[in-house]
PDB file of N, CA, C and O in Angstrom:
ATOM      1  N   MET A   1       0.819  -1.200   0.000  1.00  0.00           N
ATOM      2  CA  MET A   1       0.000   0.000   0.000  1.00  0.00           C
ATOM      3  C   MET A   1       0.861   1.261   0.000  1.00  0.00           C
ATOM      4  O   MET A   1       0.523   2.240  -0.666  1.00  0.00           O
ATOM      5  N   ALA A   2       1.963   1.247   0.737  1.00  0.00           N
ATOM      6  CA  ALA A   2       2.849   2.408   0.776  1.00  0.00           C
ATOM      7  C   ALA A   2       3.448   2.682  -0.599  1.00  0.00           C
ATOM      8  O   ALA A   2       3.659   3.837  -0.968  1.00  0.00           O
ATOM      9  N   ARG A   3       3.718   1.631  -1.349  1.00  0.00           N
ATOM     10  CA  ARG A   3       4.276   1.792  -2.691  1.00  0.00           C
ATOM     11  C   ARG A   3       3.259   2.517  -3.592  1.00  0.00           C
ATOM     12  O   ARG A   3       3.641   3.351  -4.412  1.00  0.00           O
ATOM     13  N   TYR A   4       1.991   2.202  -3.438  1.00  0.00           N
ATOM     14  CA  TYR A   4       0.936   2.857  -4.210  1.00  0.00           C
ATOM     15  C   TYR A   4       0.896   4.354  -3.916  1.00  0.00           C
ATOM     16  O   TYR A   4       0.784   5.161  -4.838  1.00  0.00           O
ATOM     17  N   TRP A   5       0.987   4.731  -2.648  1.00  0.00           N
ATOM     18  CA  TRP A   5       0.921   6.144  -2.284  1.00  0.00           C
ATOM     19  C   TRP A   5       2.145   6.907  -2.774  1.00  0.00           C
ATOM     20  O   TRP A   5       2.036   8.069  -3.164  1.00  0.00           O
ATOM     21  N   ARG A   6       3.302   6.266  -2.757  1.00  0.00           N
ATOM     22  CA  ARG A   6       4.499   6.924  -3.304  1.00  0.00           C
ATOM     23  C   ARG A   6       4.342   7.153  -4.797  1.00  0.00           C
ATOM     24  O   ARG A   6       4.764   8.181  -5.326  1.00  0.00           O
ATOM     25  N   TRP A   7       3.731   6.185  -5.472  1.00  0.00           N
ATOM     26  CA  TRP A   7       3.502   6.313  -6.913  1.00  0.00           C
ATOM     27  C   TRP A   7       2.514   7.452  -7.187  1.00  0.00           C
ATOM     28  O   TRP A   7       2.702   8.217  -8.134  1.00  0.00           O
ATOM     29  N   MET A   8       1.478   7.568  -6.378  1.00  0.00           N
ATOM     30  CA  MET A   8       0.487   8.631  -6.550  1.00  0.00           C
ATOM     31  C   MET A   8       1.090  10.003  -6.271  1.00  0.00           C
ATOM     32  O   MET A   8       0.751  10.968  -6.956  1.00  0.00           O
ATOM     33  N   ASP A   9       1.963  10.111  -5.294  1.00  0.00           N
ATOM     34  CA  ASP A   9       2.576  11.392  -4.950  1.00  0.00           C
ATOM     35  C   ASP A   9       3.574  11.845  -6.000  1.00  0.00           C
ATOM     36  O   ASP A   9       3.842  13.041  -6.110  1.00  0.00           O
ATOM     37  N   ALA A  10       4.132  10.922  -6.776  1.00  0.00           N
ATOM     38  CA  ALA A  10       5.133  11.286  -7.778  1.00  0.00           C
ATOM     39  C   ALA A  10       4.542  12.214  -8.827  1.00  0.00           C
ATOM     40  O   ALA A  10       5.247  13.092  -9.324  1.00  0.00           O
ATOM     41  N   GLY A  11       3.286  12.053  -9.176  1.00  0.00           N
ATOM     42  CA  GLY A  11       2.645  12.901 -10.167  1.00  0.00           C
ATOM     43  C   GLY A  11       2.352  14.301  -9.652  1.00  0.00           C
ATOM     44  O   GLY A  11       2.243  15.235 -10.447  1.00  0.00           O
ATOM     45  N   GLU A  12       2.225  14.464  -8.369  1.00  0.00           N
ATOM     46  CA  GLU A  12       1.921  15.766  -7.789  1.00  0.00           C
ATOM     47  C   GLU A  12       3.066  16.756  -7.955  1.00  0.00           C
ATOM     48  O   GLU A  12       2.834  17.965  -7.979  1.00  0.00           O
ATOM     49  N   LYS A  13       4.271  16.278  -8.067  1.00  0.00           N
ATOM     50  CA  LYS A  13       5.435  17.165  -8.191  1.00  0.00           C
ATOM     51  C   LYS A  13       5.422  17.929  -9.508  1.00  0.00           C
ATOM     52  O   LYS A  13       5.979  19.023  -9.602  1.00  0.00           O
ATOM     53  N   ASP A  14       4.788  17.352 -10.523  1.00  0.00           N
ATOM     54  CA  ASP A  14       4.784  17.963 -11.850  1.00  0.00           C
ATOM     55  C   ASP A  14       3.533  18.791 -12.118  1.00  0.00           C
ATOM     56  O   ASP A  14       3.368  19.317 -13.218  1.00  0.00           O
ATOM     57  N   ARG A  15       2.664  18.911 -11.147  1.00  0.00           N
ATOM     58  CA  ARG A  15       1.429  19.656 -11.353  1.00  0.00           C
ATOM     59  C   ARG A  15       1.767  21.122 -11.661  1.00  0.00           C
ATOM     60  O   ARG A  15       2.528  21.756 -10.929  1.00  0.00           O
ATOM     61  N   GLY A  16       1.203  21.645 -12.733  1.00  0.00           N
ATOM     62  CA  GLY A  16       1.452  23.025 -13.129  1.00  0.00           C
ATOM     63  C   GLY A  16       2.679  23.209 -14.000  1.00  0.00           C
ATOM     64  O   GLY A  16       2.964  24.323 -14.439  1.00  0.00           O
ATOM     65  N   GLN A  17       3.414  22.128 -14.258  1.00  0.00           N
ATOM     66  CA  GLN A  17       4.645  22.230 -15.054  1.00  0.00           C
ATOM     67  C   GLN A  17       4.328  22.703 -16.471  1.00  0.00           C
ATOM     68  O   GLN A  17       5.051  23.536 -17.019  1.00  0.00           O
ATOM     69  N   GLY A  18       3.264  22.185 -17.067  1.00  0.00           N
ATOM     70  CA  GLY A  18       2.895  22.591 -18.417  1.00  0.00           C
ATOM     71  C   GLY A  18       2.552  24.068 -18.494  1.00  0.00           C
ATOM     72  O   GLY A  18       2.882  24.730 -19.478  1.00  0.00           O
ATOM     73  N   THR A  19       1.896  24.589 -17.471  1.00  0.00           N
ATOM     74  CA  THR A  19       1.534  25.999 -17.445  1.00  0.00           C
ATOM     75  C   THR A  19       2.778  26.880 -17.398  1.00  0.00           C
ATOM     76  O   THR A  19       2.848  27.904 -18.077  1.00  0.00           O
ATOM     77  N   VAL A  20       3.750  26.480 -16.601  1.00  0.00           N
ATOM     78  CA  VAL A  20       4.996  27.249 -16.500  1.00  0.00           C
ATOM     79  C   VAL A  20       5.743  27.204 -17.823  1.00  0.00           C
ATOM     80  O   VAL A  20       6.259  28.226 -18.275  1.00  0.00           O
ATOM     81  N   GLU A  21       5.809  26.046 -18.443  1.00  0.00           N
ATOM     82  CA  GLU A  21       6.502  25.935 -19.730  1.00  0.00           C
ATOM     83  C   GLU A  21       5.804  26.773 -20.796  1.00  0.00           C
ATOM     84  O   GLU A  21       6.462  27.437 -21.596  1.00  0.00           O
ATOM     85  N   TYR A  22       4.487  26.741 -20.806  1.00  0.00           N
ATOM     86  CA  TYR A  22       3.727  27.538 -21.759  1.00  0.00           C
ATOM     87  C   TYR A  22       3.998  29.024 -21.553  1.00  0.00           C
ATOM     88  O   TYR A  22       4.195  29.759 -22.520  1.00  0.00           O
ATOM     89  N   PHE A  23       4.009  29.463 -20.314  1.00  0.00           N
ATOM     90  CA  PHE A  23       4.290  30.863 -19.997  1.00  0.00           C
ATOM     91  C   PHE A  23       5.683  31.255 -20.476  1.00  0.00           C
ATOM     92  O   PHE A  23       5.856  32.334 -21.043  1.00  0.00           O
ATOM     93  N   LEU A  24       6.675  30.400 -20.260  1.00  0.00           N
ATOM     94  CA  LEU A  24       8.041  30.722 -20.672  1.00  0.00           C
ATOM     95  C   LEU A  24       8.172  30.792 -22.190  1.00  0.00           C
ATOM     96  O   LEU A  24       8.922  31.621 -22.706  1.00  0.00           O
ATOM     97  N   VAL A  25       7.460  29.940 -22.905  1.00  0.00           N
ATOM     98  CA  VAL A  25       7.494  29.988 -24.375  1.00  0.00           C
ATOM     99  C   VAL A  25       6.856  31.279 -24.869  1.00  0.00           C
ATOM    100  O   VAL A  25       7.384  31.923 -25.776  1.00  0.00           O
ATOM    101  N   ILE A  26       5.725  31.664 -24.281  1.00  0.00           N
ATOM    102  CA  ILE A  26       5.064  32.918 -24.665  1.00  0.00           C
ATOM    103  C   ILE A  26       5.961  34.109 -24.347  1.00  0.00           C
ATOM    104  O   ILE A  26       6.055  35.045 -25.141  1.00  0.00           O
ATOM    105  N   LEU A  27       6.617  34.079 -23.198  1.00  0.00           N
ATOM    106  CA  LEU A  27       7.524  35.158 -22.808  1.00  0.00           C
ATOM    107  C   LEU A  27       8.696  35.271 -23.779  1.00  0.00           C
ATOM    108  O   LEU A  27       9.067  36.376 -24.176  1.00  0.00           O
ATOM    109  N   ALA A  28       9.277  34.146 -24.161  1.00  0.00           N
ATOM    110  CA  ALA A  28      10.395  34.159 -25.102  1.00  0.00           C
ATOM    111  C   ALA A  28       9.949  34.653 -26.476  1.00  0.00           C
ATOM    112  O   ALA A  28      10.667  35.421 -27.117  1.00  0.00           O
ATOM    113  N   ALA A  29       8.773  34.223 -26.936  1.00  0.00           N
ATOM    114  CA  ALA A  29       8.266  34.669 -28.231  1.00  0.00           C
ATOM    115  C   ALA A  29       7.987  36.170 -28.228  1.00  0.00           C
ATOM    116  O   ALA A  29       8.241  36.855 -29.219  1.00  0.00           O
ATOM    117  N   THR A  30       7.471  36.671 -27.127  1.00  0.00           N
ATOM    118  CA  THR A  30       7.209  38.104 -27.006  1.00  0.00           C
ATOM    119  C   THR A  30       8.505  38.900 -27.037  1.00  0.00           C
ATOM    120  O   THR A  30       8.596  39.923 -27.715  1.00  0.00           O
ATOM    121  N   ALA A  31       9.498  38.433 -26.306  1.00  0.00           N
ATOM    122  CA  ALA A  31      10.791  39.112 -26.290  1.00  0.00           C
ATOM    123  C   ALA A  31      11.420  39.114 -27.682  1.00  0.00           C
ATOM    124  O   ALA A  31      11.975  40.126 -28.111  1.00  0.00           O
ATOM    125  N   LEU A  32      11.337  37.999 -28.378  1.00  0.00           N
ATOM    126  CA  LEU A  32      11.887  37.915 -29.733  1.00  0.00           C
ATOM    127  C   LEU A  32      11.152  38.851 -30.679  1.00  0.00           C
ATOM    128  O   LEU A  32      11.774  39.495 -31.524  1.00  0.00           O
ATOM    129  N   ALA A  33       9.830  38.930 -30.544  1.00  0.00           N
ATOM    130  CA  ALA A  33       9.052  39.831 -31.392  1.00  0.00           C
ATOM    131  C   ALA A  33       9.407  41.290 -31.129  1.00  0.00           C
ATOM    132  O   ALA A  33       9.496  42.088 -32.062  1.00  0.00           O
ATOM    133  N   ILE A  34       9.607  41.637 -29.872  1.00  0.00           N
ATOM    134  CA  ILE A  34       9.984  43.012 -29.534  1.00  0.00           C
ATOM    135  C   ILE A  34      11.345  43.356 -30.125  1.00  0.00           C
ATOM    136  O   ILE A  34      11.524  44.431 -30.697  1.00  0.00           O
ATOM    137  N   VAL A  35      12.286  42.459 -29.989  1.00  0.00           N
ATOM    138  CA  VAL A  35      13.627  42.692 -30.550  1.00  0.00           C
ATOM    139  C   VAL A  35      13.547  42.823 -32.067  1.00  0.00           C
ATOM    140  O   VAL A  35      14.178  43.706 -32.646  1.00  0.00           O
ATOM    141  N   ALA A  36      12.780  41.954 -32.710  1.00  0.00           N
ATOM    142  CA  ALA A  36      12.659  41.999 -34.170  1.00  0.00           C
ATOM    143  C   ALA A  36      12.002  43.298 -34.626  1.00  0.00           C
ATOM    144  O   ALA A  36      12.453  43.916 -35.591  1.00  0.00           O
ATOM    145  N   LEU A  37      10.938  43.714 -33.938  1.00  0.00           N
ATOM    146  CA  LEU A  37      10.273  44.965 -34.324  1.00  0.00           C
ATOM    147  C   LEU A  37      11.176  46.168 -34.126  1.00  0.00           C
ATOM    148  O   LEU A  37      11.194  47.077 -34.956  1.00  0.00           O
ATOM    149  N   ASN A  38      11.933  46.182 -33.021  1.00  0.00           N
ATOM    150  CA  ASN A  38      12.866  47.293 -32.799  1.00  0.00           C
ATOM    151  C   ASN A  38      13.942  47.313 -33.875  1.00  0.00           C
ATOM    152  O   ASN A  38      14.335  48.385 -34.336  1.00  0.00           O
ATOM    153  N   TRP A  39      14.420  46.150 -34.279  1.00  0.00           N
ATOM    154  CA  TRP A  39      15.451  46.089 -35.318  1.00  0.00           C
ATOM    155  C   TRP A  39      14.880  46.547 -36.662  1.00  0.00           C
ATOM    156  O   TRP A  39      15.551  47.250 -37.417  1.00  0.00           O
ATOM    157  N   LEU A  40      13.635  46.146 -36.960  1.00  0.00           N
ATOM    158  CA  LEU A  40      13.028  46.516 -38.237  1.00  0.00           C
ATOM    159  C   LEU A  40      12.688  48.001 -38.308  1.00  0.00           C
ATOM    160  O   LEU A  40      12.691  48.585 -39.392  1.00  0.00           O
ATOM    161  N   GLN A  41      12.396  48.615 -37.169  1.00  0.00           N
ATOM    162  CA  GLN A  41      12.025  50.030 -37.183  1.00  0.00           C
ATOM    163  C   GLN A  41      13.234  50.952 -37.174  1.00  0.00           C
ATOM    164  O   GLN A  41      13.150  52.080 -37.658  1.00  0.00           O
ATOM    165  N   SER A  42      14.339  50.501 -36.642  1.00  0.00           N
ATOM    166  CA  SER A  42      15.535  51.350 -36.592  1.00  0.00           C
ATOM    167  C   SER A  42      16.767  50.457 -36.651  1.00  0.00           C
ATOM    168  O   SER A  42      16.659  49.232 -36.696  1.00  0.00           O
ATOM    169  N   GLY A  43      17.895  51.062 -36.648  1.00  0.00           N
ATOM    170  CA  GLY A  43      19.130  50.280 -36.664  1.00  0.00           C
ATOM    171  C   GLY A  43      19.413  49.718 -38.045  1.00  0.00           C
ATOM    172  O   GLY A  43      19.149  50.374 -39.053  1.00  0.00           O
ATOM    173  N   SER A  44      19.941  48.523 -38.095  1.00  0.00           N
ATOM    174  CA  SER A  44      20.357  47.902 -39.353  1.00  0.00           C
ATOM    175  C   SER A  44      19.195  47.678 -40.305  1.00  0.00           C
ATOM    176  O   SER A  44      19.365  47.729 -41.523  1.00  0.00           O
ATOM    177  N   GLY A  45      18.030  47.432 -39.757  1.00  0.00           N
ATOM    178  CA  GLY A  45      16.873  47.171 -40.614  1.00  0.00           C
ATOM    179  C   GLY A  45      15.994  48.376 -40.806  1.00  0.00           C
ATOM    180  O   GLY A  45      14.822  48.235 -41.155  1.00  0.00           O
ATOM    181  N   GLY A  46      16.533  49.564 -40.587  1.00  0.00           N
ATOM    182  CA  GLY A  46      15.740  50.787 -40.670  1.00  0.00           C
ATOM    183  C   GLY A  46      14.953  50.886 -41.953  1.00  0.00           C
ATOM    184  O   GLY A  46      15.508  50.736 -43.041  1.00  0.00           O
ATOM    185  N   GLY A  47      13.675  51.135 -41.838  1.00  0.00           N
ATOM    186  CA  GLY A  47      12.818  51.290 -43.002  1.00  0.00           C
ATOM    187  C   GLY A  47      12.258  49.996 -43.561  1.00  0.00           C
ATOM    188  O   GLY A  47      11.372  50.034 -44.416  1.00  0.00           O
ATOM    189  N   LEU A  48      12.745  48.859 -43.107  1.00  0.00           N
ATOM    190  CA  LEU A  48      12.256  47.597 -43.644  1.00  0.00           C
ATOM    191  C   LEU A  48      10.801  47.352 -43.281  1.00  0.00           C
ATOM    192  O   LEU A  48      10.022  46.869 -44.103  1.00  0.00           O
ATOM    193  N   LEU A  49      10.436  47.686 -42.052  1.00  0.00           N
ATOM    194  CA  LEU A  49       9.067  47.435 -41.616  1.00  0.00           C
ATOM    195  C   LEU A  49       8.087  48.290 -42.400  1.00  0.00           C
ATOM    196  O   LEU A  49       7.055  47.794 -42.851  1.00  0.00           O
ATOM    197  N   GLY A  50       8.393  49.557 -42.566  1.00  0.00           N
ATOM    198  CA  GLY A  50       7.521  50.429 -43.342  1.00  0.00           C
ATOM    199  C   GLY A  50       7.421  49.985 -44.790  1.00  0.00           C
ATOM    200  O   GLY A  50       6.340  49.998 -45.379  1.00  0.00           O
ATOM    201  N   GLY A  51       8.546  49.593 -45.359  1.00  0.00           N
ATOM    202  CA  GLY A  51       8.540  49.116 -46.740  1.00  0.00           C
ATOM    203  C   GLY A  51       7.744  47.838 -46.898  1.00  0.00           C
ATOM    204  O   GLY A  51       6.989  47.682 -47.857  1.00  0.00           O
ATOM    205  N   LEU A  52       7.911  46.933 -45.966  1.00  0.00           N
ATOM    206  CA  LEU A  52       7.177  45.675 -46.013  1.00  0.00           C
ATOM    207  C   LEU A  52       5.680  45.915 -45.852  1.00  0.00           C
ATOM    208  O   LEU A  52       4.865  45.349 -46.580  1.00  0.00           O
ATOM    209  N   PHE A  53       5.333  46.758 -44.891  1.00  0.00           N
ATOM    210  CA  PHE A  53       3.925  47.076 -44.659  1.00  0.00           C
ATOM    211  C   PHE A  53       3.314  47.718 -45.898  1.00  0.00           C
ATOM    212  O   PHE A  53       2.196  47.387 -46.292  1.00  0.00           O
ATOM    213  N   GLY A  54       4.054  48.637 -46.507  1.00  0.00           N
ATOM    214  CA  GLY A  54       3.572  49.284 -47.727  1.00  0.00           C
ATOM    215  C   GLY A  54       3.346  48.288 -48.858  1.00  0.00           C
ATOM    216  O   GLY A  54       2.354  48.385 -49.581  1.00  0.00           O
ATOM    217  N   LYS A  55       4.257  47.332 -49.015  1.00  0.00           N
ATOM    218  CA  LYS A  55       4.102  46.312 -50.059  1.00  0.00           C
ATOM    219  C   LYS A  55       2.892  45.430 -49.800  1.00  0.00           C
ATOM    220  O   LYS A  55       2.170  45.071 -50.730  1.00  0.00           O
ATOM    221  N   VAL A  56       2.672  45.082 -48.549  1.00  0.00           N
ATOM    222  CA  VAL A  56       1.518  44.237 -48.207  1.00  0.00           C
ATOM    223  C   VAL A  56       0.221  44.993 -48.489  1.00  0.00           C
ATOM    224  O   VAL A  56      -0.710  44.429 -49.063  1.00  0.00           O
ATOM    225  N   ILE A  57       0.153  46.252 -48.094  1.00  0.00           N
ATOM    226  CA  ILE A  57      -1.054  47.064 -48.340  1.00  0.00           C
ATOM    227  C   ILE A  57      -1.290  47.213 -49.845  1.00  0.00           C
ATOM    228  O   ILE A  57      -2.421  47.085 -50.315  1.00  0.00           O
ATOM    229  N   ASP A  58      -0.224  47.484 -50.593  1.00  0.00           N
ATOM    230  CA  ASP A  58      -0.357  47.601 -52.043  1.00  0.00           C
ATOM    231  C   ASP A  58      -0.858  46.305 -52.669  1.00  0.00           C
ATOM    232  O   ASP A  58      -1.681  46.333 -53.584  1.00  0.00           O
ATOM    233  N   TRP A  59      -0.365  45.170 -52.181  1.00  0.00           N
ATOM    234  CA  TRP A  59      -0.784  43.867 -52.693  1.00  0.00           C
ATOM    235  C   TRP A  59      -2.259  43.621 -52.393  1.00  0.00           C
ATOM    236  O   TRP A  59      -2.999  43.142 -53.252  1.00  0.00           O
ATOM    237  N   VAL A  60      -2.684  43.946 -51.179  1.00  0.00           N
ATOM    238  CA  VAL A  60      -4.078  43.737 -50.790  1.00  0.00           C
ATOM    239  C   VAL A  60      -4.989  44.644 -51.612  1.00  0.00           C
ATOM    240  O   VAL A  60      -6.023  44.199 -52.109  1.00  0.00           O
ATOM    241  N   VAL A  61      -4.615  45.897 -51.757  1.00  0.00           N
ATOM    242  CA  VAL A  61      -5.431  46.839 -52.532  1.00  0.00           C
ATOM    243  C   VAL A  61      -5.481  46.397 -53.989  1.00  0.00           C
ATOM    244  O   VAL A  61      -6.521  46.526 -54.635  1.00  0.00           O
ATOM    245  N   GLY A  62      -4.387  45.884 -54.511  1.00  0.00           N
ATOM    246  CA  GLY A  62      -4.346  45.419 -55.887  1.00  0.00           C
ATOM    247  C   GLY A  62      -5.244  44.213 -56.143  1.00  0.00           C
ATOM    248  O   GLY A  62      -5.656  43.982 -57.280  1.00  0.00           O
ATOM    249  N   ARG A  63      -5.548  43.456 -55.120  1.00  0.00           N
ATOM    250  CA  ARG A  63      -6.407  42.277 -55.257  1.00  0.00           C
ATOM    251  C   ARG A  63      -7.866  42.654 -55.406  1.00  0.00           C
ATOM    252  O   ARG A  63      -8.658  41.862 -55.916  1.00  0.00           O
ATOM    253  N   PHE A  64      -8.237  43.851 -54.971  1.00  0.00           N
ATOM    254  CA  PHE A  64      -9.648  44.243 -54.992  1.00  0.00           C
ATOM    255  C   PHE A  64      -9.867  45.275 -56.004  1.00  0.00           C
ATOM    256  O   PHE A  64     -10.993  45.739 -56.179  1.00  0.00           O
TER     257      PHE A  64
END
């Protein structure tokens, strides 16, 4: 019986682990997006974001 309870308690240690991992992935993706947007708006990629946005808008308008 004691072996059963030890087996049941082993799963309790991981409770919430998926939530923490999900949060860390979202946090990392957000940080990467912020860095990418800052790079595209200024610095080495200056003007790329505006140019890309303009091309996308032109493409969408051209479709209609």
